N, C-alpha and C positions, 0 to 999 in steps of 0.2 A: 488416606485412602475413605472415599466417602462409601460410607455405609448404605445399602440397600434401600431405598424410598427417603433420603436424607438428599434437601436442595442445599447443594455449595453455593455460599454467601460468598461475594465478592468486594475485597474493600473500597474497589475502584474501577469505576465504569469500564477504563480503558483494558482491564482485566479480564473482560469477561468475552467468552468466546464469540466471533464474528457468528457462526451458525452451530447447531447442535449435530451436528454429521460431519460430513468429512468437510476439507478445509480446501474442496476444489467448487468450480463454478462451471456448470455446463455449458458447452461452445455453443448451442442453441441459445440461450441466455446471454450470454456473453457478445455474438455475435447481433441481436437482439438490440441490446444496449447501446452498441458501436453502431448500426444501422439509422437508429434514432437521433443517435447523436449529431450524425453527421447530416442527415436529414432539417432535422433544426437550425444547424447554424446555415445550412445551401439557402434556407429561405431568407436569410437576413444578411447576408455578403452580396456586393456585386463585381466581384472578383476570385480566381483563385488564391490568390496571393493573401488576401482577410482571409478565405474560407482557411488555406494553410494554418496562418496565425491564431485564429480562434482554437482551433482542434491541438495545436499544439499547446497553448495557454490550456485548455481543458485536462490535457493531457499530465501535464506538468504538474498541476494543480493535484488531480488525483493521486500522482506520482508522490511525487512530496507527500502528502496526507497517511500512503499507504505507508511508505520506508519509517515514518514516525510512529506510528501504529509498532509495527514490526518491531523495529528499534525499544520502543517502551514494553512490548512484552518479553522480549530476547533477552532481559540484563544483562546475565548469565554469559551468555555466547559475548554479547557487547565485550565484558569488564573484564574474560580473555582474551580477548583479539588483539591479537599484537600484527606485526608486518616485518616482515624479515626483510622486504626492499626498501633501500634508502629510499626517502623522501627528500631533496633537495639537503643531500648528504646530512641526512639525519633520518633515525631509524624512529618509526613512529612510536610513542610511547603508549603505555597500557592504559587504560582507563584507570 
């Protein structure tokens, strides 16, 4: 437990919390960011298919980074995770 007035030291930057408060993002902030992403990409494409591809690429990249960060931070959950559903005839092993 951290004492009053003490600052917690992190051994790795990935273990540092993203925010000091709630682990949520306001809907208005997310909406603004998404709108800017769409507008930015709209000015750089010639057709809808290319816009969809660019947005998909951006979403995939962000999702992969968030997943990697969450997996790194939640080692305990991953270490104990097992699946009882067979995959290709074999059960998923514990990490």
